[in-house]
C-alpha positions as CSV (number, residue, x, y, z in Angstrom):
1,X,75.1,-55.9,3.3
2,X,78.4,-54.1,4.3
3,X,80.7,-51.4,3.3
4,X,84.4,-50.8,3.8
5,X,85.1,-47.5,5.5
6,X,87.0,-44.8,3.7
7,X,88.7,-41.6,4.9
8,X,86.2,-38.8,5.1
9,X,86.1,-35.2,6.3
10,X,84.0,-34.5,9.4
11,X,80.5,-33.8,8.2
12,X,77.1,-33.0,9.7
13,X,74.1,-34.8,8.1
14,X,70.5,-34.0,8.9
15,X,68.3,-37.0,9.2
16,X,64.7,-36.1,8.5
17,X,61.7,-38.3,9.1
18,X,61.7,-41.7,7.4
19,X,58.8,-42.2,5.0
20,X,59.2,-45.9,4.3
21,X,59.4,-49.2,6.2
22,X,61.6,-49.2,9.3
23,X,65.2,-50.4,8.8
24,X,67.7,-51.8,11.2
25,X,71.5,-51.7,11.1
26,X,74.5,-52.3,13.3
27,X,77.9,-50.7,12.7
28,X,81.3,-51.2,14.3
29,X,81.7,-47.6,15.6
30,X,85.4,-46.6,15.2
31,X,87.5,-45.0,17.8
32,X,87.3,-41.1,17.9
33,X,83.8,-40.9,16.4
34,X,80.7,-39.7,18.3
35,X,77.4,-41.7,18.1
36,X,75.5,-38.9,16.4
37,X,74.7,-37.6,12.9
38,X,74.4,-34.0,14.1
39,X,76.5,-32.0,16.6
40,X,77.1,-28.3,17.2
41,X,80.8,-29.2,17.9
42,X,83.5,-30.0,15.3
43,X,83.7,-33.7,15.9
44,X,83.8,-36.8,13.8
45,X,80.2,-37.9,13.2
46,X,78.5,-41.1,12.0
47,X,78.0,-39.4,8.6
48,X,81.7,-39.9,8.0
49,X,81.0,-43.6,7.4
50,X,80.8,-44.4,3.7
51,X,77.2,-45.7,3.6
52,X,74.0,-44.2,2.4
53,X,71.7,-44.4,5.5
54,X,68.0,-43.8,5.1
55,X,66.1,-40.8,6.3
56,X,65.2,-40.8,10.0
57,X,68.2,-42.9,11.0
58,X,69.4,-42.5,14.6
59,X,71.7,-44.3,17.1
60,X,70.4,-46.5,19.9
61,X,72.4,-46.8,23.1
62,X,75.3,-44.5,22.4
63,X,79.0,-45.2,22.8
64,X,81.4,-42.4,23.8
65,X,83.9,-41.1,21.4
66,X,86.8,-43.2,22.8
67,X,84.8,-46.4,22.8
68,X,84.4,-48.8,19.9
69,X,82.2,-51.5,18.7
70,X,78.5,-52.5,18.3
71,X,76.2,-49.6,17.7
72,X,72.6,-50.0,16.6
73,X,71.2,-47.6,14.0
74,X,67.5,-47.6,13.1
75,X,64.6,-45.5,11.8
76,X,62.3,-47.1,14.4
77,X,61.8,-44.6,17.2
78,X,60.4,-47.3,19.5
79,X,63.6,-49.3,19.8
80,X,65.1,-47.3,22.6
81,X,62.1,-47.8,24.8
82,X,61.7,-51.5,23.9
83,X,65.4,-52.2,24.6
84,X,66.5,-49.9,27.4
85,X,63.2,-49.0,29.2
86,X,61.8,-52.5,29.3
87,X,60.9,-54.3,32.5
88,X,63.0,-57.1,31.2
89,X,66.7,-56.2,31.4
90,X,68.8,-56.7,28.3
91,X,72.5,-57.8,28.5
92,X,75.3,-55.8,26.9
93,X,78.8,-57.3,26.8
94,X,82.0,-55.3,26.5
95,X,85.6,-56.4,25.8
96,X,88.1,-54.2,27.5
97,X,91.8,-53.9,28.1
98,X,92.8,-52.5,31.5
99,X,96.1,-51.6,33.0
100,X,98.0,-54.0,35.2
101,X,97.4,-57.7,35.8
102,X,94.1,-58.3,37.5
103,X,93.7,-61.0,40.2
104,X,90.6,-63.1,40.7
105,X,89.7,-61.3,44.0
106,X,89.4,-58.1,42.0
107,X,87.3,-59.8,39.4
108,X,84.9,-60.9,42.1
109,X,84.6,-57.4,43.5
110,X,83.5,-56.2,40.0
111,X,81.0,-59.1,39.9
112,X,79.6,-58.3,43.3
113,X,79.3,-54.6,42.6
114,X,81.5,-51.6,43.2
115,X,80.7,-48.0,44.2
116,X,81.0,-45.4,41.4
117,X,80.2,-41.7,41.2
118,X,77.4,-41.0,38.8
119,X,77.2,-37.2,39.5
120,X,79.0,-34.7,41.7
121,X,77.2,-35.7,44.9
122,X,75.8,-39.1,44.0
123,X,77.5,-42.5,44.6
124,X,76.0,-45.7,43.1
125,X,76.8,-49.3,43.8
126,X,76.6,-51.2,40.6
127,X,74.4,-54.3,40.4
128,X,75.9,-57.8,40.2
129,X,77.3,-58.6,36.7
130,X,79.3,-61.1,34.8
131,X,83.1,-60.5,34.6
132,X,85.7,-62.8,33.1
133,X,89.4,-62.6,32.4
134,X,90.0,-63.6,28.8
135,X,92.7,-63.9,26.2
136,X,93.0,-61.1,23.6
137,X,90.8,-62.3,20.7
138,X,92.8,-63.6,17.8
139,X,92.7,-61.2,14.9
140,X,91.2,-58.3,16.9
141,X,91.1,-55.2,14.8
142,X,93.6,-52.5,15.8
143,X,92.9,-48.8,16.5
144,X,95.0,-45.7,16.3
145,X,96.1,-45.6,20.0
146,X,96.9,-49.3,20.2
147,X,99.8,-49.9,22.6
148,X,102.3,-52.7,22.6
149,X,101.1,-55.8,24.4
150,X,104.3,-56.0,26.5
151,X,102.9,-53.2,28.7
152,X,101.3,-55.0,31.7
153,X,97.5,-55.4,31.2
154,X,94.5,-57.6,31.4
155,X,91.7,-58.3,28.9
156,X,88.2,-58.7,30.4
157,X,84.6,-59.2,29.3
158,X,81.9,-57.5,31.4
159,X,78.2,-58.1,30.8
160,X,75.8,-55.6,32.3
161,X,72.1,-55.0,32.3
162,X,72.4,-51.4,33.5
163,X,74.2,-48.5,31.9
164,X,75.1,-45.5,34.0
165,X,77.3,-42.8,32.3
166,X,80.7,-44.3,31.6
167,X,79.9,-47.1,33.9
168,X,82.3,-49.7,32.7
169,X,85.3,-47.3,32.8
170,X,84.3,-46.1,36.2
171,X,84.0,-49.7,37.5
172,X,87.5,-50.6,36.5
173,X,88.8,-47.3,37.9
174,X,87.2,-48.1,41.2
175,X,89.3,-51.2,41.5
176,X,92.5,-49.4,40.3
177,X,92.6,-50.8,36.8
178,X,92.3,-47.9,34.3
179,X,90.5,-48.9,31.1
180,X,92.6,-48.3,28.1
181,X,90.4,-49.9,25.4
182,X,86.6,-50.6,25.4
183,X,84.7,-52.4,22.7
184,X,81.0,-53.3,22.9
185,X,80.8,-56.8,21.3
186,X,77.1,-57.7,21.8
187,X,73.7,-56.7,22.9
188,X,71.9,-59.9,23.8
189,X,72.4,-62.2,20.7
190,X,73.1,-59.3,18.4
191,X,76.8,-59.7,17.9
192,X,79.6,-57.5,16.5
193,X,81.3,-60.7,15.2
194,X,84.0,-59.9,12.6
195,X,82.5,-56.6,11.4
196,X,85.4,-54.2,10.9
197,X,85.5,-50.6,12.1
198,X,83.3,-48.3,10.0
199,X,81.5,-51.2,8.4
200,X,77.7,-51.7,8.3
201,X,75.4,-54.7,8.5
202,X,71.6,-54.6,7.9
203,X,69.0,-56.9,9.4
204,X,65.5,-57.8,8.5
205,X,63.0,-56.5,11.1
206,X,61.9,-59.8,12.6
207,X,65.5,-61.2,12.8
208,X,66.6,-57.9,14.5
209,X,64.1,-58.2,17.3
210,X,64.6,-61.9,17.6
211,X,68.4,-61.4,18.3
212,X,67.6,-58.7,20.8
213,X,65.0,-61.0,22.5
214,X,62.3,-58.4,22.2
215,X,58.9,-60.1,21.7
216,X,56.5,-57.2,21.9
217,X,57.8,-55.1,19.0
218,X,54.6,-55.5,16.9
219,X,52.3,-53.9,19.6
């Protein structure tokens, strides 16, 4: 079940309580769109996507406006707690493009953990994570600020089980490689795949939780 995005004006959509069975979606959140249906600011919202979402829909695990990729939308209010407040950590994987060629010693620093600032007076050392240098995926969708590949850069995947504010961007900044593109490509076995920006995929409830490796969702 998918839809091709169309150009739309910035809109604000209220999302009242859902009065039917819970529903579960992923979208490929486009660049320059916030992960909300309602905002006091004049920004591009999820309601600009050409899809009729059910009442009570909301985003899980937001992406910032400049980031792209996998975003969960559901009417089930328990999903945030089950996924991000569980005693069992859940993996999120990001594909990113950073400035300058990166050497393996720097990759290992990211794997081991780097110190980032999470507030004005608080520094945090990130927990060990998975980091790999990769080739640019063939057929990767473009975005409005795409830059020519002749500019020196490196493509990476980073898999985390924690999510401090802007953590991935701050991690690469800490090793002097500014992030110039960030795409979330998976949460556990829930994959972005070839879903295009602004498109939607719906999942059956049991399959949704199976892919997220959440077993206690019926409780």
